[in-house]
C-alpha positions as CSV (number, residue, x, y, z in Angstrom):
1,M,-5.1,-57.3,-116.8
2,T,-2.8,-56.2,-114.0
3,E,0.7,-54.8,-114.5
4,K,3.5,-57.2,-113.6
5,S,6.0,-55.9,-111.0
6,D,9.2,-57.3,-109.5
7,S,8.6,-55.5,-106.2
8,W,7.2,-57.5,-103.3
9,D,4.4,-55.7,-101.5
10,S,4.1,-57.7,-98.2
11,A,0.8,-55.9,-97.4
12,N,-0.8,-57.4,-100.5
13,L,1.2,-60.5,-101.1
14,G,2.0,-61.7,-97.6
15,G,5.4,-62.7,-96.2
16,S,8.2,-64.6,-97.8
17,W,10.6,-66.9,-96.0
18,K,13.0,-67.0,-98.9
19,R,13.0,-63.2,-99.2
20,G,13.1,-62.6,-95.5
21,I,9.9,-60.6,-95.5
22,T,7.3,-60.9,-92.7
23,N,3.7,-60.1,-93.3
24,P,2.8,-56.9,-91.5
25,D,-0.3,-58.5,-90.0
26,L,1.8,-61.3,-88.5
27,E,4.3,-58.8,-87.1
28,E,1.5,-56.9,-85.5
29,E,0.1,-60.1,-83.8
30,R,3.6,-61.0,-82.6
31,K,3.9,-57.6,-80.9
32,K,0.6,-58.3,-79.0
33,C,1.9,-61.6,-77.6
34,S,0.7,-61.8,-73.9
35,F,2.9,-64.8,-72.8
36,N,6.6,-65.5,-72.2
37,Q,7.7,-67.1,-75.5
38,D,10.9,-68.3,-74.0
39,E,9.0,-70.1,-71.2
40,L,6.7,-71.8,-73.7
41,F,9.8,-72.9,-75.7
42,R,11.4,-74.4,-72.6
43,F,8.1,-76.2,-71.8
44,M,7.7,-77.6,-75.3
45,Y,11.3,-78.7,-75.8
46,G,12.2,-79.8,-72.3
47,D,15.8,-81.1,-72.0
48,D,16.6,-80.1,-75.6
49,Y,16.0,-76.5,-74.8
50,F,19.6,-75.5,-74.1
51,F,20.9,-77.5,-77.1
52,L,18.4,-75.7,-79.4
53,K,19.1,-72.3,-78.0
54,D,22.9,-72.9,-78.6
55,L,22.2,-74.1,-82.1
56,E,20.0,-71.0,-82.8
57,D,22.8,-68.7,-81.5
58,L,25.3,-70.5,-83.7
59,I,23.1,-70.1,-86.8
60,R,22.5,-66.4,-86.0
61,R,26.3,-65.8,-85.8
62,N,27.0,-67.9,-88.9
63,P,24.0,-67.8,-91.4
64,E,26.2,-69.4,-94.1
65,L,25.8,-72.7,-92.2
66,V,22.2,-73.1,-93.4
67,E,22.3,-71.4,-96.8
68,G,22.4,-73.9,-99.6
């Protein structure tokens, strides 16, 4: 039987959106990105791009807007 622990080991357990933890393997892959992510975002969201970027900036400045 394994010992229960309250600590979160992202290397073994993966990431957690609720805890704000990103899996180290995913972080490593994101660093290797070989394309312009902002350009892809603009391509995917078209005319909504600027609205979504403004919304993202607003949420980054005021995280309490999304916390329930």
